[in-house]
DSSP file (Angstrom, degrees, kcal/mol; ACC not computed):
  #  RESIDUE AA STRUCTURE BP1 BP2  ACC     N-H-->O    O-->H-N    N-H-->O    O-->H-N    TCO  KAPPA ALPHA  PHI   PSI    X-CA   Y-CA   Z-CA
    1    1 A M    >         0   0    0      0, 0.0     3,-1.6     0, 0.0     5,-0.1   0.000 360.0 360.0 360.0 -48.0  -21.3    3.4    6.5
    2    2 A V  T 3   +     0   0    0      1,-0.3    25,-0.0     2,-0.1     0, 0.0   0.854 360.0  44.9 -60.3 -34.5  -23.1    6.5    5.2
    3    3 A N  T 3  S-     0   0    0     22,-0.1    -1,-0.3     1,-0.0    22,-0.0   0.407 119.7-109.3 -90.3   2.2  -26.4    5.1    6.5
    4    4 A G  S <  S+     0   0    0     -3,-1.6    -2,-0.1     2,-0.2     3,-0.1   0.615  86.2 120.7  81.0  14.7  -24.9    4.1    9.8
    5    5 A Q  S    S+     0   0    0      1,-0.1     2,-0.3     2,-0.0    -3,-0.1   0.643  76.1  28.6 -84.2 -14.3  -25.1    0.4    9.1
    6    6 A S        -     0   0    0      1,-0.1    -2,-0.2    -5,-0.1    -1,-0.1  -0.994  60.5-147.6-146.5 148.4  -21.3   -0.1    9.5
    7    7 A D  S    S+     0   0    0     -2,-0.3     2,-0.3     1,-0.2    -1,-0.1   0.692  85.6  27.3 -88.9 -20.0  -18.5    1.5   11.4
    8    8 A I        -     0   0    0      2,-0.0     2,-0.4     0, 0.0    -1,-0.2  -0.993  59.3-166.2-144.9 147.1  -15.8    1.0    8.8
    9    9 A G        -     0   0    0     -2,-0.3     2,-0.3    -3,-0.1     3,-0.3  -0.996  11.7-149.5-132.2 140.6  -15.6    0.5    5.1
   10   10 A L  S    S+     0   0    0     -2,-0.4    -2,-0.0     1,-0.2     0, 0.0  -0.824  72.9  12.1-110.2 148.0  -12.6   -0.7    3.1
   11   11 A D  S    S+     0   0    0     -2,-0.3    -1,-0.2     1,-0.2    25,-0.0   0.920  75.0 169.0  57.1  48.8  -11.6    0.2   -0.4
   12   12 A I        -     0   0    0     -3,-0.3    -1,-0.2     2,-0.0     5,-0.1  -0.841  38.7-118.4 -91.8 119.1  -13.9    3.1   -0.7
   13   13 A P     >  -     0   0    0      0, 0.0     4,-1.8     0, 0.0     3,-0.5  -0.314  20.0-125.5 -56.3 138.1  -13.1    5.1   -3.8
   14   14 A C  H  > S+     0   0    0      1,-0.2     4,-2.9     2,-0.2     5,-0.2   0.859 108.3  57.6 -56.6 -39.0  -12.1    8.7   -2.8
   15   15 A K  H  > S+     0   0    0     60,-0.6     4,-2.8     1,-0.2    -1,-0.2   0.918 105.4  50.6 -59.0 -43.3  -14.8   10.2   -5.1
   16   16 A Y  H  > S+     0   0    0     -3,-0.5     4,-2.3     2,-0.2    -1,-0.2   0.905 110.7  49.0 -62.8 -41.1  -17.5    8.3   -3.3
   17   17 A Y  H  X S+     0   0    0     -4,-1.8     4,-2.9     2,-0.2    -2,-0.2   0.948 112.5  47.8 -60.8 -49.4  -16.2    9.5    0.0
   18   18 A L  H  X S+     0   0    0     -4,-2.9     4,-2.2     1,-0.2    -2,-0.2   0.880 110.8  50.9 -64.0 -37.1  -16.1   13.1   -1.2
   19   19 A D  H  X S+     0   0    0     -4,-2.8     4,-0.9    -5,-0.2    -1,-0.2   0.923 113.7  44.9 -64.5 -43.0  -19.6   12.9   -2.7
   20   20 A A  H ><>S+     0   0    0     -4,-2.3     5,-2.1     1,-0.2     3,-0.7   0.916 112.6  51.1 -67.5 -41.4  -21.0   11.5    0.6
   21   21 A K  H ><5S+     0   0    0     -4,-2.9     3,-1.9     1,-0.3    -1,-0.2   0.885 104.8  57.0 -62.0 -39.6  -19.1   14.1    2.7
   22   22 A A  H 3<5S+     0   0    0     -4,-2.2    -1,-0.3     1,-0.3    -2,-0.2   0.751 103.4  55.0 -62.9 -24.8  -20.5   16.9    0.5
   23   23 A K  T <<5S-     0   0    0     -4,-0.9    -1,-0.3    -3,-0.7    -2,-0.2   0.142 126.7-102.8 -95.0  19.3  -24.0   15.7    1.4
   24   24 A A  T < 5 +     0   0    0     -3,-1.9    -3,-0.2     1,-0.2    -2,-0.1   0.731  59.8 168.5  69.3  26.3  -23.1   16.0    5.1
   25   25 A A      < -     0   0    0     -5,-2.1     2,-2.2    -8,-0.1    -1,-0.2  -0.517  42.7-122.1 -66.2 137.4  -22.5   12.3    5.8
   26   26 A P  S    S+     0   0    0      0, 0.0     2,-0.3     0, 0.0    -1,-0.1  -0.386  71.6 115.1 -81.9  63.8  -20.8   11.9    9.2
   27   27 A I        -     0   0    0     -2,-2.2     2,-0.3   -10,-0.1    -3,-0.0  -0.868  46.0-159.8-130.1 160.7  -17.8   10.1    7.9
   28   28 A N        -     0   0    0     -2,-0.3     2,-0.4     2,-0.0   -11,-0.0  -0.962  16.0-133.3-135.9 155.6  -14.0   10.6    7.6
   29   29 A M        -     0   0    0     -2,-0.3     2,-0.5     2,-0.0    -2,-0.0  -0.901  10.7-153.2-111.6 136.8  -11.5    9.0    5.3
   30   30 A V        -     0   0    0     -2,-0.4    -2,-0.0     2,-0.0     0, 0.0  -0.950   4.7-160.3-110.1 125.4   -8.1    7.7    6.5
   31   31 A F        -     0   0    0     -2,-0.5     5,-0.1     5,-0.0    -2,-0.0  -0.920  23.0-126.6-105.8 114.2   -5.3    7.6    4.0
   32   32 A P    >   -     0   0    0      0, 0.0     3,-1.7     0, 0.0    -2,-0.0  -0.293   7.8-134.0 -61.8 140.0   -2.6    5.2    5.1
   33   33 A V  T 3  S+     0   0    0      1,-0.3    61,-0.2    60,-0.1     3,-0.1   0.779 106.7  62.4 -65.0 -22.7    0.9    6.7    5.3
   34   34 A E  T 3  S-     0   0    0      1,-0.3    -1,-0.3    59,-0.1     2,-0.2   0.642 115.5-115.4 -75.0 -11.2    2.1    3.5    3.5
   35   35 A G    <   -     0   0    0     -3,-1.7    -1,-0.3    60,-0.0     2,-0.3  -0.553  30.1 -85.3 105.5-176.5   -0.1    4.4    0.5
   36   36 A G  E     -a   95   0A   0     58,-2.1    60,-3.2    -2,-0.2     2,-0.3  -0.817  33.5-103.8-128.6 169.0   -3.0    2.7   -1.0
   37   37 A I  E     -a   96   0A   0     -2,-0.3     2,-0.5    58,-0.2    -2,-0.0  -0.664  19.4-154.9 -94.3 152.1   -3.7   -0.1   -3.4
   38   38 A S  E     -a   97   0A   0     58,-1.8    60,-2.2    -2,-0.3    38,-0.0  -0.944  11.0-164.1-126.3 105.0   -4.9    0.5   -7.0
   39   39 A I        -     0   0    0     -2,-0.5    60,-0.1    58,-0.2    38,-0.1  -0.808  23.0-120.9 -94.2 124.4   -6.7   -2.5   -8.4
   40   40 A P        -     0   0    0      0, 0.0     2,-0.3     0, 0.0    38,-0.1  -0.294  18.4-138.7 -63.3 145.4   -7.1   -2.5  -12.1
   41   41 A R        -     0   0    0      1,-0.0     2,-0.3     2,-0.0    38,-0.0  -0.752  24.5-118.2 -96.9 151.9  -10.6   -2.6  -13.6
   42   42 A N        -     0   0    0     -2,-0.3     2,-0.4     2,-0.0    -1,-0.0  -0.636  25.0-174.6 -96.0 149.7  -11.2   -4.8  -16.6
   43   43 A A        +     0   0    0     -2,-0.3     2,-0.3     2,-0.0    -2,-0.0  -0.991  18.4 155.2-135.9 137.0  -12.3   -3.9  -20.1
   44   44 A A        -     0   0    0     -2,-0.4     2,-0.4     2,-0.0    -2,-0.0  -0.951  31.4-131.7-152.9 168.3  -13.0   -6.4  -22.7
   45   45 A M        -     0   0    0     -2,-0.3     2,-0.1     4,-0.0    -2,-0.0  -0.982  30.2-108.6-128.8 145.5  -15.0   -7.0  -25.8
   46   46 A F    >   -     0   0    0     -2,-0.4     3,-1.8     1,-0.1     9,-0.1  -0.423  21.6-126.9 -73.4 144.9  -17.2  -10.0  -26.7
   47   47 A K  T 3  S+     0   0    0      1,-0.3    -1,-0.1    -2,-0.1     0, 0.0   0.870 112.7  40.3 -56.8 -39.0  -16.0  -12.4  -29.3
   48   48 A Q  T 3  S+     0   0    0      3,-0.0    -1,-0.3     4,-0.0    -2,-0.1  -0.084  84.9 161.0-101.5  33.2  -19.3  -11.9  -31.2
   49   49 A A    <   -     0   0    0     -3,-1.8     4,-0.1     1,-0.1    -4,-0.0  -0.231  43.2-135.7 -56.6 141.8  -19.5   -8.2  -30.7
   50   50 A K  S    S+     0   0    0      1,-0.3    -1,-0.1     2,-0.1     0, 0.0   0.876 102.8  27.2 -65.5 -35.8  -21.9   -6.4  -33.1
   51   51 A N  S  > S+     0   0    0      1,-0.1     4,-2.1     2,-0.1    -1,-0.3  -0.636  70.3 166.8-126.3  71.1  -19.3   -3.6  -33.6
   52   52 A P  H  > S+     0   0    0      0, 0.0     4,-2.5     0, 0.0     5,-0.2   0.837  77.2  53.6 -61.2 -33.1  -15.9   -5.1  -32.9
   53   53 A N  H  > S+     0   0    0      2,-0.2     4,-2.5     1,-0.2     5,-0.2   0.921 108.3  49.6 -67.8 -40.6  -14.0   -2.2  -34.4
   54   54 A A  H  > S+     0   0    0     -3,-0.3     4,-2.4     2,-0.2    -1,-0.2   0.903 110.8  50.7 -60.3 -41.3  -15.9    0.3  -32.2
   55   55 A A  H  X S+     0   0    0     -4,-2.1     4,-2.5     2,-0.2    -2,-0.2   0.918 110.4  49.1 -63.0 -44.2  -15.0   -1.9  -29.2
   56   56 A R  H  X S+     0   0    0     -4,-2.5     4,-2.4     1,-0.2    -2,-0.2   0.907 111.2  50.2 -60.1 -42.2  -11.4   -2.0  -30.2
   57   57 A L  H  X S+     0   0    0     -4,-2.5     4,-2.7     2,-0.2    -2,-0.2   0.903 110.0  50.3 -62.1 -42.9  -11.4    1.8  -30.6
   58   58 A F  H  X S+     0   0    0     -4,-2.4     4,-1.8     2,-0.2    -2,-0.2   0.946 111.4  47.3 -62.8 -48.5  -13.0    2.2  -27.1
   59   59 A V  H  < S+     0   0    0     -4,-2.5     4,-0.5     1,-0.2    -2,-0.2   0.903 113.6  48.2 -62.4 -40.3  -10.4    0.0  -25.4
   60   60 A A  H >< S+     0   0    0     -4,-2.4     3,-1.4     1,-0.2    -1,-0.2   0.898 108.0  55.6 -65.5 -38.5   -7.6    1.8  -27.2
   61   61 A W  H >< S+     0   0    0     -4,-2.7     3,-2.0     1,-0.3     6,-0.6   0.847  94.6  67.3 -62.4 -32.7   -9.1    5.2  -26.2
   62   62 A L  T 3< S+     0   0    0     -4,-1.8    -1,-0.3     1,-0.3    -2,-0.2   0.768  99.8  51.8 -57.3 -23.8   -9.1    4.1  -22.5
   63   63 A F  T <  S+     0   0    0     -3,-1.4    -1,-0.3    -4,-0.5    -2,-0.2   0.429  92.8  94.7 -93.9  -0.9   -5.2    4.3  -22.7
   64   64 A T  S <> S-     0   0    0     -3,-2.0     4,-2.6    -4,-0.2     5,-0.2  -0.389  91.4-106.9 -84.7 167.8   -5.1    7.8  -24.2
   65   65 A E  H  > S+     0   0    0      1,-0.2     4,-2.1     2,-0.2     5,-0.2   0.924 122.9  49.2 -59.0 -43.9   -4.6   10.9  -22.1
   66   66 A E  H  > S+     0   0    0      1,-0.2     4,-1.8     2,-0.2    -1,-0.2   0.904 111.0  49.4 -63.2 -41.7   -8.3   11.8  -22.6
   67   67 A G  H  > S+     0   0    0     -6,-0.6     4,-2.1     2,-0.2    -2,-0.2   0.901 110.6  49.9 -62.6 -43.4   -9.4    8.3  -21.7
   68   68 A Q  H  X S+     0   0    0     -4,-2.6     4,-2.2     1,-0.2    -1,-0.2   0.858 109.1  52.0 -64.9 -37.1   -7.3    8.4  -18.5
   69   69 A K  H  X S+     0   0    0     -4,-2.1     4,-2.5     2,-0.2    -1,-0.2   0.876 108.9  51.5 -65.1 -37.8   -8.8   11.8  -17.5
   70   70 A S  H  X S+     0   0    0     -4,-1.8     4,-1.7     2,-0.2    -2,-0.2   0.902 108.6  50.5 -66.7 -40.8  -12.3   10.3  -18.0
   71   71 A I  H  <>S+     0   0    0     -4,-2.1     5,-1.8     2,-0.2     4,-0.4   0.949 112.3  47.3 -60.1 -49.7  -11.4    7.4  -15.7
   72   72 A V  H ><5S+     0   0    0     -4,-2.2     3,-1.7     1,-0.2    15,-0.2   0.899 108.4  54.6 -59.2 -43.4  -10.2    9.8  -13.0
   73   73 A T  H 3<5S+     0   0    0     -4,-2.5    -1,-0.2     1,-0.3    -2,-0.2   0.832 101.8  58.9 -61.1 -31.9  -13.2   12.0  -13.4
   74   74 A S  T 3<5S-     0   0    0     -4,-1.7    -1,-0.3    -3,-0.3    -2,-0.2   0.602 125.6-102.3 -73.5  -7.7  -15.4    8.9  -12.7
   75   75 A G  T < 5S+     0   0    0     -3,-1.7   -60,-0.6     1,-0.4     2,-0.3   0.446  87.0 111.7 103.7   1.2  -13.7    8.5   -9.4
   76   76 A L  S   <S-     0   0    0     -5,-1.8    -1,-0.4   -63,-0.1     2,-0.2  -0.811  72.9-103.9-107.4 151.3  -11.3    5.6  -10.3
   77   77 A Q        -     0   0    0     -2,-0.3     8,-0.1   -38,-0.1     7,-0.0  -0.513  38.4-110.8 -73.9 135.7   -7.6    5.9  -10.5
   78   78 A G        -     0   0    0      6,-0.6    -1,-0.1    -2,-0.2     4,-0.1  -0.219  18.0-143.1 -61.8 158.0   -6.1    6.1  -14.0
   79   79 A T        +     0   0    0      2,-0.1    -1,-0.1     3,-0.0   -16,-0.1   0.559  68.7  87.4-103.0 -10.8   -4.0    3.0  -15.0
   80   80 A M  S >  S-     0   0    0      1,-0.1     3,-2.1   -16,-0.1    -2,-0.1  -0.626  90.1 -91.8 -93.6 149.4   -1.2    4.6  -17.1
   81   81 A P  T 3  S+     0   0    0      0, 0.0    -1,-0.1     0, 0.0     3,-0.1  -0.323 114.3  20.6 -55.5 135.2    2.0    5.9  -15.6
   82   82 A G  T 3  S+     0   0    0      1,-0.3     2,-0.1    -4,-0.1     3,-0.1   0.495  83.3 155.3  82.8   2.2    1.7    9.6  -14.8
   83   83 A A    <   -     0   0    0     -3,-2.1    -1,-0.3     1,-0.1   -18,-0.0  -0.394  49.7-108.1 -60.7 136.7   -2.1    9.5  -14.6
   84   84 A R        -     0   0    0      1,-0.1    -6,-0.6    -3,-0.1    -1,-0.1  -0.299  36.7-103.5 -69.3 155.5   -3.3   12.3  -12.4
   85   85 A A        -     0   0    0      1,-0.1     2,-0.2    -8,-0.1    -1,-0.1  -0.349  38.4 -93.7 -76.3 155.7   -4.7   11.4   -9.0
   86   86 A V    >   -     0   0    0      1,-0.1     3,-2.1   -11,-0.1    -1,-0.1  -0.472  55.3 -91.6 -67.1 140.7   -8.4   11.4   -8.2
   87   87 A E  T 3  S+     0   0    0      1,-0.3   -69,-0.2   -15,-0.2    -1,-0.1  -0.282 114.5  30.3 -58.4 135.6   -9.5   14.7   -6.7
   88   88 A G  T 3  S+     0   0    0      1,-0.4    -1,-0.3    -3,-0.1    -2,-0.1   0.194  84.0 129.1  99.4 -14.4   -9.2   14.6   -2.9
   89   89 A T  S <  S-     0   0    0     -3,-2.1    -1,-0.4     1,-0.1     3,-0.1  -0.551  71.1-102.4 -70.6 133.7   -6.3   12.2   -2.8
   90   90 A P    >   -     0   0    0      0, 0.0     3,-1.9     0, 0.0    -1,-0.1  -0.299  44.3 -96.9 -58.8 140.7   -3.5   13.6   -0.6
   91   91 A P  T 3  S+     0   0    0      0, 0.0     3,-0.1     0, 0.0     0, 0.0  -0.307 108.0  13.4 -57.2 135.9   -0.7   15.1   -2.5
   92   92 A G  T 3  S+     0   0    0      1,-0.2     2,-0.2    -3,-0.1    -3,-0.0   0.488  83.7 157.5  77.9   2.7    2.2   12.6   -3.0
   93   93 A M    <   -     0   0    0     -3,-1.9     2,-0.4     1,-0.1    -1,-0.2  -0.422  39.2-131.2 -64.9 127.5    0.2    9.6   -1.9
   94   94 A Q        -     0   0    0    -61,-0.2   -58,-2.1    -2,-0.2     2,-0.4  -0.662  16.4-154.5 -85.8 132.0    1.8    6.5   -3.3
   95   95 A L  E     -a   36   0A   0     -2,-0.4   -58,-0.2   -60,-0.2   -60,-0.0  -0.889   2.5-152.3-104.6 136.1   -0.4    4.0   -5.0
   96   96 A H  E     -a   37   0A   0    -60,-3.2   -58,-1.8    -2,-0.4     2,-0.1  -0.887  15.5-142.6-109.7 101.0    0.6    0.4   -5.2
   97   97 A P  E     -a   38   0A   0      0, 0.0     2,-0.4     0, 0.0   -58,-0.2  -0.387  18.3-170.4 -65.1 137.7   -0.9   -1.2   -8.4
   98   98 A I        -     0   0    0    -60,-2.2     2,-0.2    -2,-0.1    -2,-0.0  -0.994   7.6-151.0-129.6 126.8   -2.0   -4.8   -7.8
   99   99 A D     >  -     0   0    0     -2,-0.4     4,-2.2   -60,-0.1     3,-0.3  -0.534  30.4-106.7 -92.4 164.4   -3.1   -7.1  -10.6
  100  100 A W  H  > S+     0   0    0      1,-0.2     4,-2.5     2,-0.2     5,-0.2   0.837 118.7  55.2 -60.2 -35.3   -5.5   -9.9  -10.3
  101  101 A M  H  > S+     0   0    0      2,-0.2     4,-2.7     1,-0.2    -1,-0.2   0.879 108.1  49.1 -67.3 -37.2   -2.8  -12.6  -10.5
  102  102 A T  H  > S+     0   0    0     -3,-0.3     4,-2.1     2,-0.2    -2,-0.2   0.923 110.9  50.4 -64.2 -44.9   -1.0  -11.0   -7.6
  103  103 A L  H  < S+     0   0    0     -4,-2.2     4,-0.3     1,-0.2    -2,-0.2   0.930 113.7  46.0 -58.3 -45.9   -4.2  -10.9   -5.5
  104  104 A K  H >< S+     0   0    0     -4,-2.5     3,-1.0     1,-0.2     4,-0.3   0.948 114.9  44.9 -61.4 -50.9   -4.8  -14.5   -6.3
  105  105 A S  H 3< S+     0   0    0     -4,-2.7    -1,-0.2     1,-0.2    -2,-0.2   0.782 123.2  35.4 -69.0 -25.9   -1.3  -15.7   -5.5
  106  106 A Q  T 3X S+     0   0    0     -4,-2.1     4,-2.2    -5,-0.2    -1,-0.2   0.174  82.8 114.6-111.0  15.4   -1.0  -13.7   -2.3
  107  107 A Y  H <> S+     0   0    0     -3,-1.0     4,-3.1    -4,-0.3     5,-0.2   0.910  74.1  51.7 -55.0 -49.5   -4.7  -14.0   -1.1
  108  108 A N  H  > S+     0   0    0     -4,-0.3     4,-2.5     1,-0.2    -1,-0.2   0.895 110.6  48.8 -61.5 -40.6   -4.0  -16.0    2.0
  109  109 A G  H  > S+     0   0    0      2,-0.2     4,-2.1     1,-0.2    -1,-0.2   0.922 113.1  46.9 -61.5 -45.7   -1.3  -13.5    3.2
  110  110 A Y  H  X S+     0   0    0     -4,-2.2     4,-2.7     2,-0.2    -2,-0.2   0.911 112.5  50.4 -62.6 -42.9   -3.7  -10.6    2.6
  111  111 A L  H  X S+     0   0    0     -4,-3.1     4,-2.8    -5,-0.2     5,-0.2   0.922 109.5  50.2 -64.1 -42.4   -6.6  -12.4    4.4
  112  112 A T  H  X S+     0   0    0     -4,-2.5     4,-2.2    -5,-0.2    -1,-0.2   0.912 112.1  48.1 -62.6 -41.3   -4.4  -13.2    7.4
  113  113 A T  H  X S+     0   0    0     -4,-2.1     4,-2.4     2,-0.2     5,-0.2   0.950 112.4  48.1 -62.6 -49.6   -3.3   -9.5    7.6
  114  114 A F  H  X S+     0   0    0     -4,-2.7     4,-3.0     1,-0.2     5,-0.2   0.919 112.2  49.4 -58.2 -45.2   -6.9   -8.2    7.3
  115  115 A Q  H  X S+     0   0    0     -4,-2.8     4,-1.3     1,-0.2    -1,-0.2   0.900 110.4  50.6 -64.6 -38.4   -8.1  -10.7   10.0
  116  116 A K  H  < S+     0   0    0     -4,-2.2    -1,-0.2    -5,-0.2    -2,-0.2   0.909 117.1  40.3 -62.8 -42.4   -5.3   -9.7   12.4
  117  117 A I  H >< S+     0   0    0     -4,-2.4     3,-0.7     1,-0.2    -2,-0.2   0.933 121.1  39.5 -71.6 -46.8   -6.1   -6.0   12.0
  118  118 A F  H 3< S+     0   0    0     -4,-3.0    -1,-0.2     1,-0.2    -2,-0.2   0.469 102.4  66.4 -93.0  -2.0   -9.9   -6.1   11.9
  119  119 A K  T 3<        0   0    0     -4,-1.3    -1,-0.2    -5,-0.2    -2,-0.1   0.437 360.0 360.0 -91.4   0.3  -10.5   -8.7   14.6
  120  120 A Q    <         0   0    0     -3,-0.7    -1,-0.2    -4,-0.2    -2,-0.1   0.490 360.0 360.0 -73.9 360.0   -9.1   -6.4   17.3
């Protein structure tokens, strides 16, 4: 989109939009009145990790207030209840968390809706 190769982009993190807009990219963001989805990102540690305790501490830290602030600063929505919104998100915008199992189980319905909307 920023390079003019596409007219529309879906699921663009707000921070990426704001960064591009600050560099004078000719784009605008539309925030649906129904709210947006918040898809969780995964964190894991390898079974044979060299430093398993450090990995456990890092994963635990992600759930702390400081960890949530770091996630938001990176441009992704925090995952804990009450996590502050990413800068630039409209005040009061409702986020609808969706987990991977929900995406998998409802994929056909989501696909049908997207096709109906974007084939116009």
